[in-house]
KEMAR-112083 format. One record per residue (C-alpha): x, y, z; residue in one letter. Coordinates in steps of 0.1 Angstrom, whole numbers, plus 5000, padded with zeros to 4 digits. Example, Ala and Ser with C-alpha at 12.3 -4.5 7.8 and 13.67 -1.06 7.14 Angstrom:
% KEMAR-112083
<node xx="5123" yy="4955" zz="5078" res="A"/>
<node xx="5137" yy="4989" zz="5071" res="S"/>
This chain:
% KEMAR-112083
<node xx="5138" yy="1184" zz="6082" res="X"/>
<node xx="5170" yy="1204" zz="6079" res="X"/>
<node xx="5175" yy="1232" zz="6105" res="X"/>
<node xx="5183" yy="1257" zz="6078" res="X"/>
<node xx="5148" yy="1255" zz="6063" res="X"/>
<node xx="5130" yy="1287" zz="6072" res="X"/>
<node xx="5099" yy="1286" zz="6094" res="X"/>
<node xx="5065" yy="1302" zz="6097" res="X"/>
<node xx="5044" yy="1300" zz="6128" res="X"/>
<node xx="5006" yy="1302" zz="6120" res="X"/>
<node xx="4979" yy="1311" zz="6144" res="X"/>
<node xx="4942" yy="1306" zz="6136" res="X"/>
<node xx="4914" yy="1324" zz="6154" res="X"/>
<node xx="4882" yy="1309" zz="6166" res="X"/>
<node xx="4861" yy="1319" zz="6136" res="X"/>
<node xx="4887" yy="1303" zz="6114" res="X"/>
<node xx="4883" yy="1270" zz="6132" res="X"/>
<node xx="4845" yy="1271" zz="6141" res="X"/>
<node xx="4836" yy="1238" zz="6123" res="X"/>
<node xx="4850" yy="1211" zz="6100" res="X"/>
<node xx="4847" yy="1232" zz="6069" res="X"/>
<node xx="4867" yy="1260" zz="6084" res="X"/>
<node xx="4894" yy="1237" zz="6097" res="X"/>
<node xx="4897" yy="1222" zz="6062" res="X"/>
<node xx="4903" yy="1257" zz="6049" res="X"/>
<node xx="4930" yy="1263" zz="6075" res="X"/>
<node xx="4946" yy="1229" zz="6068" res="X"/>
<node xx="4947" yy="1238" zz="6030" res="X"/>
<node xx="4965" yy="1270" zz="6039" res="X"/>
<node xx="4990" yy="1252" zz="6061" res="X"/>
<node xx="4997" yy="1226" zz="6035" res="X"/>
<node xx="5002" yy="1252" zz="6008" res="X"/>
<node xx="5035" yy="1263" zz="6023" res="X"/>
<node xx="5061" yy="1238" zz="6037" res="X"/>
<node xx="5074" yy="1266" zz="6059" res="X"/>
<node xx="5042" yy="1266" zz="6079" res="X"/>
<node xx="5056" yy="1242" zz="6105" res="X"/>
<node xx="5041" yy="1252" zz="6138" res="X"/>
<node xx="5003" yy="1258" zz="6142" res="X"/>
<node xx="4987" yy="1276" zz="6171" res="X"/>
<node xx="4949" yy="1271" zz="6172" res="X"/>
<node xx="4921" yy="1288" zz="6192" res="X"/>
<node xx="4890" yy="1271" zz="6204" res="X"/>
<node xx="4861" yy="1268" zz="6179" res="X"/>
<node xx="4843" yy="1301" zz="6177" res="X"/>
<node xx="4809" yy="1310" zz="6165" res="X"/>
<node xx="4795" yy="1293" zz="6133" res="X"/>
<node xx="4768" yy="1319" zz="6130" res="X"/>
<node xx="4757" yy="1351" zz="6147" res="X"/>
<node xx="4736" yy="1334" zz="6174" res="X"/>
<node xx="4760" yy="1305" zz="6180" res="X"/>
<node xx="4779" yy="1300" zz="6213" res="X"/>
<node xx="4817" yy="1298" zz="6214" res="X"/>
<node xx="4831" yy="1266" zz="6229" res="X"/>
<node xx="4850" yy="1287" zz="6255" res="X"/>
<node xx="4817" yy="1302" zz="6267" res="X"/>
<node xx="4802" yy="1267" zz="6269" res="X"/>
<node xx="4831" yy="1256" zz="6291" res="X"/>
<node xx="4827" yy="1286" zz="6313" res="X"/>
<node xx="4791" yy="1277" zz="6318" res="X"/>
<node xx="4800" yy="1242" zz="6328" res="X"/>
<node xx="4825" yy="1255" zz="6353" res="X"/>
<node xx="4800" yy="1279" zz="6369" res="X"/>
<node xx="4775" yy="1250" zz="6373" res="X"/>
<node xx="4801" yy="1228" zz="6388" res="X"/>
<node xx="4812" yy="1255" zz="6412" res="X"/>
<node xx="4776" yy="1258" zz="6423" res="X"/>
<node xx="4772" yy="1220" zz="6428" res="X"/>
<node xx="4748" yy="1218" zz="6399" res="X"/>
<node xx="4749" yy="1189" zz="6375" res="X"/>
<node xx="4763" yy="1200" zz="6341" res="X"/>
<node xx="4759" yy="1168" zz="6322" res="X"/>
<node xx="4735" yy="1182" zz="6296" res="X"/>
<node xx="4756" yy="1214" zz="6291" res="X"/>
<node xx="4788" yy="1193" zz="6286" res="X"/>
<node xx="4771" yy="1171" zz="6262" res="X"/>
<node xx="4768" yy="1201" zz="6239" res="X"/>
<node xx="4806" yy="1204" zz="6240" res="X"/>
<node xx="4810" yy="1167" zz="6232" res="X"/>
<node xx="4786" yy="1170" zz="6203" res="X"/>
<node xx="4804" yy="1200" zz="6189" res="X"/>
<node xx="4838" yy="1183" zz="6188" res="X"/>
<node xx="4824" yy="1149" zz="6177" res="X"/>
<node xx="4806" yy="1168" zz="6148" res="X"/>
<node xx="4839" yy="1184" zz="6138" res="X"/>
<node xx="4857" yy="1150" zz="6139" res="X"/>
<node xx="4830" yy="1134" zz="6118" res="X"/>
<node xx="4831" yy="1162" zz="6093" res="X"/>
<node xx="4869" yy="1159" zz="6090" res="X"/>
<node xx="4866" yy="1121" zz="6085" res="X"/>
<node xx="4893" yy="1112" zz="6110" res="X"/>
<node xx="4895" yy="1082" zz="6133" res="X"/>
<node xx="4899" yy="1101" zz="6166" res="X"/>
<node xx="4881" yy="1097" zz="6199" res="X"/>
<node xx="4882" yy="1124" zz="6226" res="X"/>
<node xx="4861" yy="1103" zz="6251" res="X"/>
<node xx="4891" yy="1099" zz="6274" res="X"/>
<node xx="4898" yy="1137" zz="6273" res="X"/>
<node xx="4861" yy="1145" zz="6279" res="X"/>
<node xx="4860" yy="1123" zz="6310" res="X"/>
<node xx="4891" yy="1139" zz="6324" res="X"/>
<node xx="4877" yy="1174" zz="6320" res="X"/>
<node xx="4844" yy="1164" zz="6337" res="X"/>
<node xx="4863" yy="1148" zz="6365" res="X"/>
<node xx="4885" yy="1178" zz="6370" res="X"/>
<node xx="4856" yy="1203" zz="6369" res="X"/>
<node xx="4838" yy="1183" zz="6396" res="X"/>
<node xx="4869" yy="1181" zz="6418" res="X"/>
<node xx="4882" yy="1217" zz="6413" res="X"/>
<node xx="4861" yy="1240" zz="6391" res="X"/>
<node xx="4888" yy="1263" zz="6379" res="X"/>
<node xx="4879" yy="1290" zz="6353" res="X"/>
<node xx="4914" yy="1289" zz="6339" res="X"/>
<node xx="4913" yy="1251" zz="6335" res="X"/>
<node xx="4878" yy="1251" zz="6320" res="X"/>
<node xx="4886" yy="1279" zz="6295" res="X"/>
<node xx="4918" yy="1263" zz="6283" res="X"/>
<node xx="4901" yy="1230" zz="6273" res="X"/>
<node xx="4886" yy="1245" zz="6242" res="X"/>
<node xx="4921" yy="1251" zz="6227" res="X"/>
<node xx="4934" yy="1219" zz="6241" res="X"/>
<node xx="4907" yy="1197" zz="6225" res="X"/>
<node xx="4909" yy="1217" zz="6192" res="X"/>
<node xx="4946" yy="1212" zz="6192" res="X"/>
<node xx="4941" yy="1174" zz="6195" res="X"/>
<node xx="4917" yy="1174" zz="6166" res="X"/>
<node xx="4938" yy="1196" zz="6143" res="X"/>
<node xx="4970" yy="1177" zz="6150" res="X"/>
<node xx="4953" yy="1144" zz="6141" res="X"/>
<node xx="4939" yy="1159" zz="6109" res="X"/>
<node xx="4972" yy="1174" zz="6098" res="X"/>
<node xx="4993" yy="1145" zz="6110" res="X"/>
<node xx="5014" yy="1169" zz="6131" res="X"/>
<node xx="5028" yy="1163" zz="6166" res="X"/>
<node xx="5007" yy="1176" zz="6194" res="X"/>
<node xx="5025" yy="1196" zz="6221" res="X"/>
<node xx="5005" yy="1206" zz="6252" res="X"/>
<node xx="5010" yy="1243" zz="6259" res="X"/>
<node xx="5009" yy="1235" zz="6296" res="X"/>
<node xx="5043" yy="1218" zz="6291" res="X"/>
<node xx="5061" yy="1248" zz="6276" res="X"/>
<node xx="5042" yy="1281" zz="6285" res="X"/>
<node xx="5052" yy="1290" zz="6321" res="X"/>
<node xx="5036" yy="1314" zz="6345" res="X"/>
<node xx="5047" yy="1323" zz="6381" res="X"/>
<node xx="5024" yy="1317" zz="6410" res="X"/>
<node xx="5009" yy="1352" zz="6406" res="X"/>
<node xx="5000" yy="1345" zz="6370" res="X"/>
<node xx="5027" yy="1365" zz="6353" res="X"/>
<node xx="5042" yy="1350" zz="6322" res="X"/>
<node xx="5079" yy="1340" zz="6326" res="X"/>
<node xx="5089" yy="1348" zz="6291" res="X"/>
<node xx="5126" yy="1339" zz="6292" res="X"/>
<node xx="5118" yy="1305" zz="6309" res="X"/>
<node xx="5090" yy="1299" zz="6284" res="X"/>
<node xx="5112" yy="1307" zz="6253" res="X"/>
<node xx="5138" yy="1283" zz="6267" res="X"/>
<node xx="5112" yy="1255" zz="6273" res="X"/>
<node xx="5097" yy="1259" zz="6239" res="X"/>
<node xx="5131" yy="1258" zz="6221" res="X"/>
<node xx="5140" yy="1227" zz="6241" res="X"/>
<node xx="5107" yy="1209" zz="6233" res="X"/>
<node xx="5109" yy="1218" zz="6195" res="X"/>
<node xx="5143" yy="1204" zz="6190" res="X"/>
<node xx="5140" yy="1177" zz="6163" res="X"/>
<node xx="5103" yy="1184" zz="6158" res="X"/>
<node xx="5094" yy="1189" zz="6122" res="X"/>
<node xx="5058" yy="1200" zz="6125" res="X"/>
<node xx="5036" yy="1205" zz="6156" res="X"/>
<node xx="5003" yy="1219" zz="6169" res="X"/>
<node xx="5006" yy="1239" zz="6201" res="X"/>
<node xx="4972" yy="1251" zz="6215" res="X"/>
<node xx="4969" yy="1288" zz="6223" res="X"/>
<node xx="4956" yy="1308" zz="6252" res="X"/>
<node xx="4970" yy="1288" zz="6282" res="X"/>
<node xx="5000" yy="1274" zz="6300" res="X"/>
<node xx="5008" yy="1263" zz="6335" res="X"/>
<node xx="5021" yy="1279" zz="6367" res="X"/>
<node xx="5053" yy="1268" zz="6384" res="X"/>
<node xx="5030" yy="1250" zz="6408" res="X"/>
<node xx="5015" yy="1230" zz="6380" res="X"/>
<node xx="4981" yy="1246" zz="6377" res="X"/>
<node xx="4967" yy="1255" zz="6343" res="X"/>
<node xx="4967" yy="1293" zz="6337" res="X"/>
<node xx="4952" yy="1313" zz="6308" res="X"/>
<node xx="4964" yy="1346" zz="6294" res="X"/>
<node xx="4942" yy="1375" zz="6305" res="X"/>
<node xx="4942" yy="1393" zz="6271" res="X"/>
<node xx="4948" yy="1382" zz="6235" res="X"/>
<node xx="4956" yy="1347" zz="6246" res="X"/>
<node xx="4961" yy="1327" zz="6215" res="X"/>
<node xx="4978" yy="1357" zz="6198" res="X"/>
<node xx="5003" yy="1358" zz="6226" res="X"/>
<node xx="5010" yy="1321" zz="6224" res="X"/>
<node xx="5016" yy="1324" zz="6186" res="X"/>
<node xx="5040" yy="1353" zz="6192" res="X"/>
<node xx="5060" yy="1333" zz="6218" res="X"/>
<node xx="5062" yy="1302" zz="6195" res="X"/>
<node xx="5074" yy="1324" zz="6166" res="X"/>
<node xx="5102" yy="1339" zz="6188" res="X"/>
<node xx="5112" yy="1305" zz="6202" res="X"/>
<node xx="5112" yy="1289" zz="6167" res="X"/>
<node xx="5132" yy="1318" zz="6153" res="X"/>
<node xx="5105" yy="1321" zz="6127" res="X"/>
<node xx="5109" yy="1343" zz="6096" res="X"/>
<node xx="5072" yy="1353" zz="6099" res="X"/>
<node xx="5043" yy="1350" zz="6123" res="X"/>
<node xx="5010" yy="1346" zz="6103" res="X"/>
<node xx="4979" yy="1355" zz="6123" res="X"/>
<node xx="4949" yy="1341" zz="6104" res="X"/>
<node xx="4915" yy="1356" zz="6112" res="X"/>
<node xx="4882" yy="1366" zz="6095" res="X"/>
<node xx="4893" yy="1399" zz="6081" res="X"/>
<node xx="4919" yy="1407" zz="6054" res="X"/>
<node xx="4941" yy="1428" zz="6077" res="X"/>
<node xx="4938" yy="1460" zz="6097" res="X"/>
<node xx="4917" yy="1488" zz="6083" res="X"/>
<node xx="4926" yy="1525" zz="6080" res="X"/>
<node xx="4895" yy="1534" zz="6100" res="X"/>
<node xx="4867" yy="1518" zz="6119" res="X"/>
<node xx="4842" yy="1502" zz="6094" res="X"/>
<node xx="4814" yy="1511" zz="6117" res="X"/>
<node xx="4822" yy="1547" zz="6110" res="X"/>
<node xx="4837" yy="1547" zz="6075" res="X"/>
<node xx="4821" yy="1526" zz="6048" res="X"/>
<node xx="4844" yy="1500" zz="6034" res="X"/>
<node xx="4877" yy="1516" zz="6046" res="X"/>
<node xx="4909" yy="1506" zz="6029" res="X"/>
<node xx="4932" yy="1479" zz="6043" res="X"/>
<node xx="4965" yy="1490" zz="6057" res="X"/>
<node xx="4991" yy="1472" zz="6036" res="X"/>
<node xx="5021" yy="1477" zz="6059" res="X"/>
<node xx="5023" yy="1492" zz="6094" res="X"/>
<node xx="5052" yy="1495" zz="6119" res="X"/>
<node xx="5049" yy="1484" zz="6155" res="X"/>
<node xx="5050" yy="1520" zz="6167" res="X"/>
<node xx="5021" yy="1530" zz="6144" res="X"/>
<node xx="5002" yy="1500" zz="6155" res="X"/>
<node xx="5007" yy="1509" zz="6192" res="X"/>
<node xx="4995" yy="1544" zz="6186" res="X"/>
<node xx="4963" yy="1532" zz="6169" res="X"/>
<node xx="4957" yy="1505" zz="6195" res="X"/>
<node xx="4959" yy="1530" zz="6223" res="X"/>
<node xx="4933" yy="1552" zz="6207" res="X"/>
<node xx="4909" yy="1523" zz="6205" res="X"/>
<node xx="4916" yy="1506" zz="6172" res="X"/>
<node xx="4908" yy="1469" zz="6174" res="X"/>
<node xx="4942" yy="1455" zz="6168" res="X"/>
<node xx="4966" yy="1430" zz="6185" res="X"/>
<node xx="4972" yy="1437" zz="6222" res="X"/>
<node xx="5007" yy="1448" zz="6232" res="X"/>
<node xx="5013" yy="1415" zz="6250" res="X"/>
<node xx="5008" yy="1397" zz="6218" res="X"/>
<node xx="5033" yy="1419" zz="6200" res="X"/>
<node xx="5062" yy="1421" zz="6223" res="X"/>
<node xx="5077" yy="1385" zz="6218" res="X"/>
<node xx="5080" yy="1390" zz="6181" res="X"/>
<node xx="5088" yy="1427" zz="6181" res="X"/>
<node xx="5117" yy="1421" zz="6204" res="X"/>
<node xx="5130" yy="1394" zz="6180" res="X"/>
<node xx="5124" yy="1415" zz="6149" res="X"/>
<node xx="5099" yy="1390" zz="6134" res="X"/>
<node xx="5072" yy="1406" zz="6112" res="X"/>
<node xx="5035" yy="1397" zz="6117" res="X"/>
<node xx="5012" yy="1391" zz="6087" res="X"/>
<node xx="4974" yy="1394" zz="6094" res="X"/>
<node xx="4956" yy="1372" zz="6069" res="X"/>
<node xx="4920" yy="1362" zz="6062" res="X"/>
<node xx="4913" yy="1324" zz="6063" res="X"/>
<node xx="4883" yy="1329" zz="6041" res="X"/>
<node xx="4902" yy="1349" zz="6015" res="X"/>
<node xx="4938" yy="1334" zz="6016" res="X"/>
<node xx="4946" yy="1351" zz="5983" res="X"/>
<node xx="4945" yy="1385" zz="6000" res="X"/>
<node xx="4979" yy="1398" zz="6011" res="X"/>
<node xx="4966" yy="1412" zz="6044" res="X"/>
<node xx="4985" yy="1436" zz="6066" res="X"/>
<node xx="5022" yy="1433" zz="6073" res="X"/>
<node xx="5034" yy="1445" zz="6107" res="X"/>
<node xx="5071" yy="1453" zz="6105" res="X"/>
<node xx="5099" yy="1466" zz="6127" res="X"/>
<node xx="5102" yy="1504" zz="6133" res="X"/>
<node xx="5135" yy="1504" zz="6114" res="X"/>
<node xx="5121" yy="1485" zz="6084" res="X"/>
<node xx="5134" yy="1499" zz="6051" res="X"/>
<node xx="5105" yy="1512" zz="6030" res="X"/>
<node xx="5127" yy="1518" zz="6000" res="X"/>
<node xx="5106" yy="1516" zz="5969" res="X"/>
<node xx="5073" yy="1516" zz="5989" res="X"/>
<node xx="5043" yy="1530" zz="5971" res="X"/>
<node xx="5033" yy="1562" zz="5988" res="X"/>
<node xx="4996" yy="1558" zz="5981" res="X"/>
<node xx="4985" yy="1576" zz="6012" res="X"/>
<node xx="5001" yy="1602" zz="6036" res="X"/>
<node xx="4986" yy="1586" zz="6067" res="X"/>
<node xx="4985" yy="1550" zz="6079" res="X"/>
<node xx="4954" yy="1550" zz="6100" res="X"/>
<node xx="4928" yy="1570" zz="6120" res="X"/>
<node xx="4914" yy="1560" zz="6154" res="X"/>
<node xx="4894" yy="1578" zz="6181" res="X"/>
<node xx="4882" yy="1573" zz="6217" res="X"/>
<node xx="4856" yy="1590" zz="6238" res="X"/>
<node xx="4855" yy="1595" zz="6275" res="X"/>
<node xx="4879" yy="1623" zz="6282" res="X"/>
<node xx="4878" yy="1656" zz="6301" res="X"/>
<node xx="4900" yy="1687" zz="6299" res="X"/>
<node xx="4910" yy="1708" zz="6329" res="X"/>
<node xx="4915" yy="1743" zz="6316" res="X"/>
<node xx="4936" yy="1766" zz="6337" res="X"/>
<node xx="4942" yy="1803" zz="6332" res="X"/>
<node xx="4967" yy="1826" zz="6351" res="X"/>
<node xx="4984" yy="1858" zz="6341" res="X"/>
<node xx="5022" yy="1854" zz="6338" res="X"/>
<node xx="5020" yy="1816" zz="6342" res="X"/>
<node xx="5050" yy="1811" zz="6320" res="X"/>
<node xx="5073" yy="1830" zz="6344" res="X"/>
<node xx="5061" yy="1810" zz="6375" res="X"/>
<node xx="5087" yy="1783" zz="6382" res="X"/>
<node xx="5072" yy="1749" zz="6389" res="X"/>
<node xx="5037" yy="1758" zz="6379" res="X"/>
<node xx="5031" yy="1727" zz="6358" res="X"/>
<node xx="5048" yy="1705" zz="6383" res="X"/>
<node xx="5025" yy="1717" zz="6411" res="X"/>
<node xx="4994" yy="1710" zz="6389" res="X"/>
<node xx="5006" yy="1676" zz="6380" res="X"/>
<node xx="5014" yy="1667" zz="6416" res="X"/>
<node xx="4977" yy="1674" zz="6424" res="X"/>
<node xx="4967" yy="1648" zz="6398" res="X"/>
<node xx="4993" yy="1623" zz="6410" res="X"/>
<node xx="4981" yy="1627" zz="6447" res="X"/>
<node xx="4946" yy="1619" zz="6435" res="X"/>
<node xx="4956" yy="1590" zz="6413" res="X"/>
<node xx="4948" yy="1607" zz="6380" res="X"/>
<node xx="4971" yy="1603" zz="6350" res="X"/>
<node xx="4971" yy="1628" zz="6322" res="X"/>
<node xx="4969" yy="1620" zz="6284" res="X"/>
<node xx="4980" yy="1654" zz="6269" res="X"/>
<node xx="4990" yy="1688" zz="6282" res="X"/>
<node xx="4992" yy="1715" zz="6256" res="X"/>
<node xx="4999" yy="1750" zz="6270" res="X"/>
<node xx="5002" yy="1787" zz="6261" res="X"/>
<node xx="5018" yy="1817" zz="6278" res="X"/>
<node xx="4990" yy="1821" zz="6303" res="X"/>
<node xx="4969" yy="1789" zz="6298" res="X"/>
<node xx="4972" yy="1752" zz="6303" res="X"/>
<node xx="4949" yy="1724" zz="6293" res="X"/>
<node xx="4952" yy="1690" zz="6307" res="X"/>
<node xx="4933" yy="1661" zz="6292" res="X"/>
<node xx="4925" yy="1632" zz="6315" res="X"/>
<node xx="4903" yy="1601" zz="6315" res="X"/>
<node xx="4868" yy="1611" zz="6328" res="X"/>
<node xx="4862" yy="1579" zz="6346" res="X"/>
<node xx="4894" yy="1583" zz="6367" res="X"/>
<node xx="4887" yy="1620" zz="6374" res="X"/>
<node xx="4850" yy="1617" zz="6384" res="X"/>
<node xx="4855" yy="1603" zz="6419" res="X"/>
<node xx="4880" yy="1630" zz="6428" res="X"/>
<node xx="4868" yy="1659" zz="6407" res="X"/>
<node xx="4862" yy="1683" zz="6436" res="X"/>
<node xx="4895" yy="1673" zz="6453" res="X"/>
<node xx="4914" yy="1680" zz="6421" res="X"/>
<node xx="4898" yy="1714" zz="6416" res="X"/>
<node xx="4905" yy="1723" zz="6453" res="X"/>
<node xx="4940" yy="1711" zz="6451" res="X"/>
<node xx="4949" yy="1731" zz="6420" res="X"/>
<node xx="4933" yy="1762" zz="6434" res="X"/>
<node xx="4953" yy="1758" zz="6466" res="X"/>
<node xx="4987" yy="1750" zz="6448" res="X"/>
<node xx="4987" yy="1776" zz="6420" res="X"/>
<node xx="4959" yy="1801" zz="6427" res="X"/>
<node xx="4946" yy="1803" zz="6390" res="X"/>
<node xx="4927" yy="1832" zz="6377" res="X"/>
<node xx="4902" yy="1808" zz="6362" res="X"/>
<node xx="4898" yy="1770" zz="6362" res="X"/>
<node xx="4871" yy="1748" zz="6347" res="X"/>
<node xx="4866" yy="1712" zz="6336" res="X"/>
<node xx="4850" yy="1704" zz="6303" res="X"/>
<node xx="4836" yy="1669" zz="6298" res="X"/>
<node xx="4825" yy="1650" zz="6267" res="X"/>
<node xx="4858" yy="1652" zz="6249" res="X"/>
<node xx="4870" yy="1626" zz="6224" res="X"/>
<node xx="4906" yy="1622" zz="6212" res="X"/>
<node xx="4913" yy="1613" zz="6176" res="X"/>
<node xx="4947" yy="1601" zz="6164" res="X"/>
<node xx="4959" yy="1605" zz="6129" res="X"/>
<node xx="4989" yy="1582" zz="6126" res="X"/>
<node xx="5015" yy="1577" zz="6098" res="X"/>
<node xx="5052" yy="1573" zz="6093" res="X"/>
<node xx="5050" yy="1594" zz="6061" res="X"/>
<node xx="5036" yy="1625" zz="6078" res="X"/>
<node xx="5070" yy="1636" zz="6090" res="X"/>
<node xx="5082" yy="1642" zz="6054" res="X"/>
<node xx="5049" yy="1655" zz="6040" res="X"/>
<node xx="5043" yy="1692" zz="6042" res="X"/>
<node xx="5009" yy="1705" zz="6051" res="X"/>
<node xx="4996" yy="1674" zz="6070" res="X"/>
<node xx="4983" yy="1693" zz="6100" res="X"/>
<node xx="4968" yy="1721" zz="6078" res="X"/>
<node xx="4949" yy="1694" zz="6059" res="X"/>
<node xx="4935" yy="1679" zz="6091" res="X"/>
<node xx="4923" yy="1714" zz="6102" res="X"/>
<node xx="4908" yy="1721" zz="6068" res="X"/>
<node xx="4889" yy="1688" zz="6069" res="X"/>
<node xx="4874" yy="1696" zz="6103" res="X"/>
<node xx="4868" yy="1733" zz="6095" res="X"/>
<node xx="4848" yy="1724" zz="6063" res="X"/>
<node xx="4826" yy="1701" zz="6085" res="X"/>
<node xx="4822" yy="1730" zz="6111" res="X"/>
<node xx="4839" yy="1708" zz="6138" res="X"/>
<node xx="4855" yy="1728" zz="6166" res="X"/>
<node xx="4890" yy="1716" zz="6176" res="X"/>
<node xx="4893" yy="1716" zz="6214" res="X"/>
<node xx="4930" yy="1705" zz="6215" res="X"/>
<node xx="4958" yy="1695" zz="6192" res="X"/>
<node xx="4990" yy="1678" zz="6201" res="X"/>
<node xx="5018" yy="1665" zz="6179" res="X"/>
<node xx="5046" yy="1642" zz="6192" res="X"/>
<node xx="5082" yy="1651" zz="6186" res="X"/>
<node xx="5086" yy="1620" zz="6163" res="X"/>
<node xx="5058" yy="1635" zz="6141" res="X"/>
<node xx="5044" yy="1600" zz="6139" res="X"/>
<node xx="5010" yy="1611" zz="6150" res="X"/>
<node xx="4987" yy="1641" zz="6155" res="X"/>
<node xx="4962" yy="1640" zz="6184" res="X"/>
<node xx="4931" yy="1661" zz="6180" res="X"/>
<node xx="4905" yy="1667" zz="6207" res="X"/>
<node xx="4869" yy="1673" zz="6196" res="X"/>
<node xx="4834" yy="1670" zz="6212" res="X"/>
<node xx="4823" yy="1634" zz="6215" res="X"/>
<node xx="4793" yy="1640" zz="6193" res="X"/>
<node xx="4817" yy="1651" zz="6165" res="X"/>
<node xx="4841" yy="1622" zz="6167" res="X"/>
<node xx="4825" yy="1600" zz="6140" res="X"/>
<node xx="4821" yy="1628" zz="6115" res="X"/>
<node xx="4856" yy="1640" zz="6122" res="X"/>
<node xx="4870" yy="1605" zz="6114" res="X"/>
<node xx="4850" yy="1605" zz="6082" res="X"/>
<node xx="4861" yy="1639" zz="6071" res="X"/>
<node xx="4898" yy="1632" zz="6077" res="X"/>
<node xx="4895" yy="1598" zz="6059" res="X"/>
<node xx="4880" yy="1617" zz="6029" res="X"/>
<node xx="4908" yy="1642" zz="6030" res="X"/>
<node xx="4937" yy="1618" zz="6032" res="X"/>
<node xx="4924" yy="1586" zz="6016" res="X"/>
<node xx="4895" yy="1592" zz="5992" res="X"/>
<node xx="4909" yy="1625" zz="5978" res="X"/>
<node xx="4943" yy="1609" zz="5972" res="X"/>
<node xx="4927" yy="1582" zz="5951" res="X"/>
<node xx="4914" yy="1607" zz="5927" res="X"/>
<node xx="4932" yy="1611" zz="5894" res="X"/>
<node xx="4953" yy="1642" zz="5890" res="X"/>
């Protein structure tokens, strides 16, 4: 294959590869585009709601091995699962040698990282045989140091060297090896991270992440009924929504492609005709973009407290804020937001981090700045309204306030970043869901109505 042919790296999640039928769907997607040259599979996920993921089955075997308990029956379930997939695909493949190696390794050294990685390893073997692609063991190219930190530059170099002259390959996700030669798994977003790394190393034009949803949603579907799909989102917008609790790709899975300027396309294996969500660079040109909605997404998170401080002439007291923040630093508490007035200051912090040192923080602030009044209010939720279009749209904040006012929701705090990319609103935890619904109605549903 010529080096000038453009490349797509495709990653498939566990639900997309749960059984033979799902793998056939994934294979049809891969074969539909010659540019889909490198495939990153997860381990088989759940086939139905009460099913068990292969990774969890492997964890179970590892636990039993570590306790000196025979795990033959439990491992047989894993054998049966893969053999059933192989039979359903109709390929002449035997994994008996791999099974025996795994059993032997678990008995000799029951490592959780090794056990967990074998789900992707075995699935990679199956999918490479079915597609007729070369199999590349992730342990040969994904490199961690002895402390388990990914050595990204070394890994990119190793992947590029291994892919030279390779037309098509399957590289399992989720794991690699340490410089000492031990198998190591990623702590978060494992297969997503692997896909991102391979896309960077292959200098891909696009990283396709195939899952069981047709892209990211404007709001949590558990709160808003059938929310719209986000068509295009920038990396910065994505990070803002992820920080506020939206279920999106982890930052570790984004960095390798973000740094290389490679877009990500979130797609649905079960609905390949859906365009999904495109994640693009922050400097991406949206020329000609349809301005259907003012905002990109809404997300919220509970579990915050506000420290409310009042003191006359606070604004003229040099170093007041610094002294307050030093008390938080000394007690290991970081702050989320700090809106202030002439004589007032409100600091929003994570309740869980504040709780063990609550009395020390109060005493420290009283000692350092002698406030006229200080109190802590718990049960606060933060809600983020995110959108690149908000900066050039007049009245966005007014519409947020109007939506909440009509629902009789009291705003505890509001903070807008200098980039005008997002607006953070603090409300009582019991008002969070309704606040999200009202803002969704204001910016999404109302903008769909004909003029």
